[in-house]
C-alpha positions in Angstrom: 0.0 0.0 0.0 1.4 3.4 -1.0 1.1 6.0 1.8 1.1 9.7 1.1 4.2 11.6 2.3 4.2 13.3 5.7 5.0 16.6 4.1 1.2 16.9 3.3 0.4 17.3 7.0 -0.4 20.8 8.2 0.8 21.2 11.8 -0.8 24.5 12.5 -4.1 24.0 10.6 -6.3 23.4 13.7 -7.0 19.9 12.6 -5.4 17.2 14.8 -2.5 15.3 13.1 -4.2 11.9 13.8 -7.3 13.1 11.9 -5.2 14.3 9.0 -3.4 11.0 8.8 -6.7 9.1 8.9 -8.0 11.3 6.1 -4.9 10.6 4.0 -5.1 6.8 4.5 -8.8 6.9 3.7 -8.2 8.9 0.5 -5.7 6.3 -0.6 -8.3 3.5 0.0 -11.1 5.4 -1.8 -9.0 6.2 -4.9 -7.9 2.6 -5.3 -4.3 3.1 -4.4 -4.7 0.3 -1.9 -6.2 -3.0 -2.9 -9.1 -4.2 -0.9 -7.9 -6.2 2.2 -4.3 -4.9 1.5 -2.0 -4.7 4.5 -0.8 -1.4 6.0 2.8 -0.8 6.8 3.7 -1.3 10.6 2.9 1.6 12.9 6.6 2.5 13.4 7.0 2.7 9.6 4.0 5.0 9.3 5.2 7.1 12.1 8.5 7.6 10.4 6.9 8.5 7.1 4.6 11.1 8.7 7.1 12.4 11.1 4.9 11.8 14.1 5.0 9.4 17.1 3.4 6.0 17.2 0.5 7.2 19.4 -0.6 9.6 16.7 -0.6 6.9 14.1 -2.4 4.5 16.5 -5.1 7.1 17.0 -5.6 7.5 13.2 -5.8 3.7 12.8 -8.3 3.4 15.7 -10.6 6.0 14.1 -10.6 4.1 10.8 -11.2 0.8 12.6 -14.3 2.4 14.2 -15.5 3.5 10.8 -15.0 0.0 9.4 -12.3 1.1 7.0 -9.5 -1.0 8.7 -9.3 -4.1 10.8 -6.4 -5.2 13.0 -5.5 -8.9 13.4 -3.5 -10.0 16.4 0.0 -11.0 15.2 -0.7 -10.2 11.6 -1.1 -6.4 11.3 -3.7 -4.0 10.0 -5.7 -4.5 6.8 -8.0 -2.5 4.5 -11.6 -3.7 4.6 -13.6 -0.7 3.4 -15.3 -1.3 0.1 -15.5 1.4 -2.6 -18.2 4.0 -2.0 -21.8 3.3 -3.1 -23.2 5.5 -5.9 -26.5 7.0 -5.0 -28.6 8.7 -7.7 -30.6 11.9 -7.1 -33.3 12.0 -9.7 -37.0 12.4 -10.4 -37.8 9.2 -8.6 -35.2 8.8 -5.8 -35.8 5.6 -3.9 -33.3 4.1 -1.3 -33.1 0.4 -2.3 -33.8 0.9 -6.0 -31.0 3.5 -6.2 -28.5 1.1 -4.7 -29.7 -2.0 -6.4 -26.8 -4.3 -7.4 -24.4 -2.6 -5.1 -25.4 -4.3 -1.9 -27.2 -7.5 -0.9 -29.4 -6.2 2.0 -31.2 -2.9 2.6 -32.9 -1.7 5.7 -34.3 1.5 7.0 -35.1 1.6 10.7 -37.1 4.1 12.7 -35.1 5.9 15.4 -37.7 8.4 16.6 -41.0 10.0 15.7 -43.1 12.9 16.9 -45.8 15.4 16.1 -45.4 19.1 16.7 -45.8 22.5 15.2 -43.3 22.7 12.3 -40.7 25.3 12.1 -40.8 27.9 9.3 -38.3 26.0 7.1 -40.5 23.0 7.1 -43.8 24.8 6.5 -42.2 26.8 3.6 -40.9 23.7 2.0 -44.3 22.0 2.3 -46.3 25.1 1.4 -48.2 25.0 4.7 -49.4 27.8 7.0 -47.0 28.7 9.8 -47.5 26.6 12.9 -49.0 23.6 11.1 -48.6 20.4 13.0 -46.3 17.9 11.2 -45.2 14.3 11.8 -41.5 13.8 11.9 -39.7 10.5 11.2 -36.0 10.1 12.1 -34.6 7.0 10.3 -31.3 5.3 9.7 -30.7 3.5 6.4 -28.2 0.5 6.2 -26.7 -1.6 3.4 -25.3 -5.0 4.4 -25.5 -4.0 8.0 -23.5 -0.8 7.6 -25.3 2.5 8.3 -24.9 4.9 5.3 -27.3 7.7 6.0 -29.7 9.2 8.5 -32.7 11.3 7.7 -35.4 13.4 9.3 -38.6 13.7 7.2 -41.7 15.8 7.9 -45.3 15.3 6.7 -48.5 17.3 7.2 -50.1 15.7 10.2 -53.6 16.5 8.9 -52.9 14.4 5.8 -50.5 11.8 7.1 -51.3 11.5 10.8 -50.7 7.7 10.9 -47.6 7.5 8.8 -45.3 6.7 11.7 -47.4 3.7 12.6 -47.5 2.5 9.0 -43.7 3.1 8.6 -43.0 1.1 11.7 -44.8 -1.9 10.1 -43.6 -1.5 6.5 -40.1 0.0 7.2 -40.5 1.9 3.9 -41.6 5.5 3.3 -42.7 4.6 -0.2 -45.0 1.8 1.1 -46.3 4.0 3.9 -47.2 6.7 1.5 -48.9 4.1 -0.8 -51.0 3.1 2.2 -52.0 6.7 2.7 -53.2 6.9 -1.0 -50.0 8.1 -2.6 -49.1 5.3 -5.1 -46.4 7.3 -6.7 -44.4 10.6 -6.1 -41.5 12.5 -7.6 -38.7 14.7 -6.4 -39.4 18.4 -6.7 -35.9 19.6 -5.8 -32.8 18.7 -3.9 -29.9 20.7 -2.5 -26.5 19.2 -1.5 -24.0 20.5 1.1 -21.0 19.1 3.0 -20.5 19.4 6.7 -18.5 17.9 9.5 -20.4 15.1 11.3 -22.5 16.1 14.2 -22.5 14.1 17.5 -25.7 12.4 16.3 -24.1 11.6 13.0 -21.1 10.0 14.8 -23.3 7.9 17.0 -25.9 6.8 14.5 -23.6 6.3 11.5 -20.7 4.9 13.5 -18.3 7.6 12.4 -15.2 9.1 14.0 -14.8 12.7 15.1 -14.1 15.0 12.2 -15.7 12.8 9.6 -17.6 14.5 6.7 -21.2 14.0 5.8 -23.1 15.0 2.6 -26.3 16.7 3.6 -29.3 16.9 1.2 -32.5 18.9 1.7 -35.3 17.7 -0.6 -39.0 17.9 -1.3 -41.1 15.1 -2.8 -44.5 15.8 -4.3 -47.5 13.8 -5.4 -48.6 13.6 -9.0 -50.9 16.5 -8.5 -47.8 18.7 -7.7 -48.6 18.9 -3.9 -45.6 18.8 -1.6 -45.9 15.7 0.6 -42.5 15.2 2.2 -39.6 17.5 3.3 -36.4 15.7 4.3 -32.9 16.4 5.5 -30.7 13.4 4.8 -27.1 13.0 6.0 -24.8 10.6 4.2 -21.5 9.3 5.4 -19.2 10.8 2.7 -16.6 8.0 2.9 -19.4 5.4 2.1 -21.6 7.1 -0.4 -21.1 9.4 -3.4 -24.1 11.3 -4.8 -24.8 11.9 -8.4 -27.6 13.6 -10.3 -29.7 11.4 -12.6 -30.9 13.5 -15.5 -33.5 11.1 -16.7 -35.8 8.7 -14.9 -38.3 6.2 -16.2 
């Protein structure tokens, strides 16, 4: 495995050296410079290359182990185990499992928390509702092959979708829950994409390490009568998923 030179480290950047080293190693993995399941050089060798002590290298490796990018085997060393990133399309009909079909064997979206309350102005504007309208919120985590790749909070007009939390808990699919509520099909009205450092909730729910990056999308789905039905904020683990826009949908 080729490791980037320690000259790339910025010692007065405000970013911990162990975090910079973890990011460099991850970049090597993601760009294919390291073969899957390839072995890392020993900690002492990495410390010499980066011009740091072994404790700093050890902290970087521990962070990548927590993310699932590396694994340590007693007496054998440390190995790459992170697959290439999944490609997730953003298009007219964006669906979780359909968008990742062929890239993973199992898909699961689990409910973390739900509630009903007066929506904030951002939500009511997105859904074209009067200020103070009660909305149902669903907080979910989506996984592929047992690995969490995204977490989302979605809002729905409580007057129209008051039972969506109960239906989702049974179906484990927003598409199926909407179908139960009389929405057999829906399309994406718009999506915005930003990048941020992971929040404490991202770190806990997506099993990330401190300083990780998440891709954040804000989106509105509408029914076929052009009525907004769902506003969502979705946070993707950037080292596990890449987003791309799909210009045409069937």
